[in-house]
N, C-alpha and C positions, 0 to 999 in steps of 0.2 A: 453381769449381776442380775439372775433371774427373779423379777418382781410381778407380782401379779397385783394388778392396780384396784382390783375390787376387793383387796385385803389390806390395804395400805392407804394412809393420808397422803396428800402431796407433799405435805411438810416433812412427813417421816422419809419419804424418797430425796427430798432435798438434802436434809440432814446426811443420808446415807452417802449422797454425792459429795457433799462437803467433806465429809471425812475420806472418801476416796481420793479426792484432790490432794489431799495432804499426806496420805499412806499409801501411794503406789509402791510396790515393790517390783522392781525390774531385775533382769539377769539371772532369773531362774532357767532351768533347763538343761543346766550341765555347762562344761567349761566354753563350748561353743557359742554360748549365750551372754558370756560376759560375766561379771563378778555381781553376785546378787548384793542389792543393796536398796534402802529406801530412796524415794525420789518424788517428785511432783512437776507440777505445771506452773508456769509463770504466764500471765497476759503479756502481749506483745508489749505495751506499754511499760512493764516492769521488768522487761529484760535487759540484760546489760548490754547487748548490742543497741538497743534504744538509746541507753545513756551514754555510750561511746558516741553514737551517730550525733547527739546534742551537744557533746563537750567537746568534740575534735575541732581544731582551729583549721584543718585543711585536709587534702587527701593523705599526705605522708603521716599526718598526726593520727587520722582516723586508721591507716596501715599498722602502725606502732602500737595504739591502744589495742586493736583487734589481736594482735600478736600476744600481748600481755593479759589475756583472760585467762584465768585459772580455772580449769574445767574439772580438774580431778587431782589425785596425789597418788604417787607410786607407794610401793608396799613399805617403804622406810619412810612415809608421810612427806614426801618432797612434792612441792605443788609441780604440777605438769601444765604448760600452757599452750595455746594454740600455735604459737611459733615454735615450739617443740614439734607439733605435726607438720609445720611447714606449709599451713594453709591460709595463712594470714592473708597473701596475697590473692586468692581465690574469693576469701569474702570481701575484701576490698572491691574486687571486679563486679561483685553482685551489687555494691552500694555505689559505685562512681557515679552514676547519673543522679540517683536518690539524693546525693549530697548537697545538690545544688537547690537553694531555696525557691520556693513557688512565691512569684510576684503576683497579687490579686489587687483589686481595686474596691474600695469600700462604697456604700452607696453614696456617700457625701463626695466622692471622686478622689480621695486620698489613697495612696499606696500602703498596701500592708504586706508583710512576708510572712508566710503561714508555713512552718517548717518544724517537724518533730513534734511530739506528743507524749512525754513520760507522765504519769499521774504522780501528783504530789504526796498523796497518801502512802503510795508504796515505791515510789522512785523518787527523782529530785525535781519534778514538775515543772521544768523550763524549757522553752522553745531551744532552737539549736543555737550555739555560739557564733556559728558561721551567718545566720541570718541577722543576729543582734548587730555583730560587727560590721555587717555589709550595711544595714540600715545606718549606724552610726557614721559610717563615711559618706551617706548621701544626705542626711539630715541633720537640722540643729538640735532636735528634741526626738528622741526616741521613746516610746511607750512599748514596753514588754510586759506580759503576763507572768506571774507566779502562782501555780495552781491552788485551789483550795484556800484555806485560812493562813492568816499570816504566821500561825505557829507552825505550818508545814511549808507552803511555796515560798514565803519571803525569808524564812529562816534559811532553807536550802538555797535561794538564789544568793543570798548574803554569803553564807561560808562554804559553798560548792561553786555555782556558778561564777560568782563575781571574783572569787579567789583564784579559779583556775585561768580566767581570762585576764585578771589583773583590774577589773571593772571598778568604779566606785560610783555607784547611784547616787543622784542629785536628790531624789524625792521619792516618798513612797505612797500610792493612792490606795487607801484602804475602802474597799467596796462593802457598804452595809445596807441592809433594807429594814424598814420598819418591821415587815412580816417577820424576818428572821430573828430580828431582836425580841419581839414578843413570842416568839417559839424558845428562843434561849430564856426567856421569863416564865416559862411554864405553860404558856397558852396552847391548847389544842391545835392541831394543824387544820382542821375544819372550821375553826372558828378565827383564822388569823386575819380576815378581811374586817372583822369588827373593831368598831373604835375600842381602845383599852389602854389608857395612859398608864394604869397600873402595871400591867404585863411589860409595856415598854420600859417602865423605869426599872422593873425587876432585871431586864435582860442587858440592860447597857453596861453592868460590870463586865462582861463577855467583850464587849467592844473596848472598854476601856482598858483590858488586859492586853489587847490585840495592839492598840495604840502605844502603850507604854513599852510592848516589846520592840516595836519598831525603833522607838527612841533610843534603845540599848545599842543600835547598830550606829548612832550618832547621824540619823537620818530623819528628816521632818516629815511626820506623817499628815497626809490630808484626806480627810473623810469624804468620799463620794456617795451620798444618799441615792440610791438607785430606785427611781420611783416607780411604783406600780399603779395602775389605773384605778385600782380601788383605795389606794392609800387616802387616809383623811389629812386636810391641809393642817388641822390643829396637833396631828401626831408629828408631821413634817417640822411644823415650827417648834415643836417640844423638843424635838431630836436636834434640829439646828441650835436652839438655845443652849441645851446640854452640852453640844461640842463647844460652844463659845466659851461656857462655864469653865470647861476642861482646858481651855487654851487651846484648841486644835482648830485648825483651818477646815472648814466644811462647805459644801454647796450640793444642791439637789441637782441631779442629774436625770433628765427626762429625754434623753435621746430617741428611745424607742417611741415613747407617746408622742412624739413632735416628727414622726416620719423617717427617723432614721438618718436624717441628714446632717446631724451635728449640731442644730440651733441649740437642743436642748442641753450641751455640754458646755456652753460658751462661759458660764460663770466658773465652772470648775476647771476647764482650761484656763483661764486668766489667773487662778489660785496656783496652779500647778506651775504656770510659767513665772509668776513671782516668786515662789518658794525655790524653783531651780536657779533663779538668778541669784539667791542669796547663799549664804555660807552653810557648808556643812562639813562634819567631822566623821566621815565614814569610818568604820572599823568593824573589824569580824569579831563574832561572839567568843571565839576561843583561839588560842594558838595551837598550831599543828604540833608543837613539842609536847602538848599534854597527852598522856595516855588515851587509848580509845574509851577506857573505863570512866576517866575524868571528863573527857568530852561528852558523853552520855549524860553523866551528872549535870553538867553545867547546863546542857540544853534542857533537861527535864525540870530543874530547878529554876531556872532564869526565863525559860520560855513559856513552860507549861505550867509553872507554879507548883509543883510537886515537892514532896519532903525528901523524896529520893528516889532511888531506882534498885530493883531487886533482880538478879540476875540467876537465871535457871541453871541447873548443873551443866548442860550441853552449851548454855552461852559462856560460862566459865571456861570450859574447855577450849572454846573456839578464841576466847581472849589470850590463853596461852598459844595457841596456834598463831595468832596473828602477831604477838610479839616476836614469837621465834622465828617467823618468816620475814620480819623487818617491814611489816605493813602498819605498826601503830601511827606512823606519821601522817596517815590517810585522813581526811575528813569523815564525818558520821553523816549517814543519810536515815534518818528515823522513818520507820515503817508503822504508822498509828492510824487508828480511826479520824476521819476529818470532822466528826461530828461533835467532838468533845476535846477539852484540853488533856483529859485523862485518857487511859486505853480502854474505857468503858463507854459505848456510844451513847448510853442512856443519862450520863452525868453532865447535864447541860450549865450554862451560865459561866461563873468564875469559880469552881469549885477549889475548896483547899482540903488540906490533911488527907492526901492520897500518895499513893507511891506507883511509879510506872514498872511493868513487870516487862523485862526483856527476856524472850524465850529462846532467841538464836541469834547468831550474828554470821553475816554472808560477805565475806571479802569479795568486793568487785575490783579486780586489780587492774581490769582493762579500763573501766570508767574512772579508777582512781577515788574510790570511797568505800567505806565499811557500812553494810545496810544492817541496821538494828530492826530485828522484828519484835513488836510489842504487842501485849494483850492476845487477843484472837484474830488480829488483822490478816487477812490471805492476799498472797500476791496473784491468786488466780481467784477473782471474785466471782461469787455463784450465782446461780441462775434467778431469773425475777420469779416472783410468787406464781405466776402463771407464763411461762415461756411462750413464744410465738409459734414455736413448733405445734403447740396444741391446737392452734386454729387453722392451720393449714392442710390442705387435702386437694383432690381434684373431684370434680362433678362428673356425672354420667356422660357428659360428653367430652371430658377429658380435658377440661379447661381448669387452669389453677384458681384456686380461691384461699382467701386469708393472707395474701400478700399485702394489703395494704391497711 
């Protein structure tokens, strides 16, 4: 792409790059170059191999899932898998050491397993199943993260990871901040440190929807109010009172503010221990027997609060392919902006009267789910406004600059 930077704004260049990521045409140049087709790029954390890595129960399961990856179709539209090429063993060999969880120690001296990292907006958002099951064999209580908002990470944990592993979570901690809630209430980002109970009150419907969504899985939610140094006590007290009025357990977590040793989370830990010891009736949001279309409709209506779902023509064709190939019994992994319950990042709070737009469906037959791409979400996130490369150079002595 030949670009004269003197004649173009950087945003224009970014827009062109975003289009290029979505509209790469490969296979040109004759039969020896392959079949011409449109393609694109996925960031590693959205790749199917990352999902398989995190959902495999052991090395044998990893090998089987890698073999079930559908990477293309024959001329008569029959799926072609990695196993058809006979290279699942080679892929397993590359991952045989990586599949072992990484044991680290927190500042407080407690053990933590760090393993896998699919994003929850464009993938299923959970760490590896092997790490979670290892921790469950070693500890009485295991805390695991499901990324981004509860409409994304938590729903996928419940309907994909927990279903795959046969897990039944005992409690859900929903992390909230005064700053984020004020932003959901319409406050500008550069004003979030300012005391504003009205903005906080306008933003809590967003938290309410997340909490009610968690309850739909039969699990008790607990609110962890993650304290920032400039949060006012008045706002923290107001949010605690709001949670109490909603009938929700809540505690202020100030772990970082108290040095990271864990003391600032004692009250929250006690609440979690109390809830975990109590009864719960965990359930999935939908049965696998539903069609893929009905699973998506259930998620967008029950979790996002949408009126319904609109499928593009390509997505409708994919639905027919999924049904024909016998994949309709797989769970759904929604790819959606993390900034809003809608597929429009600018719509904050707890909006109503909207439709979710599904532009395509991607069968991930090795991972064992169907990805539904909504709105303008990209599986290869774009560059920041000012890429770090623009600051990098070498000085006259040949020393690197701009790396810090």
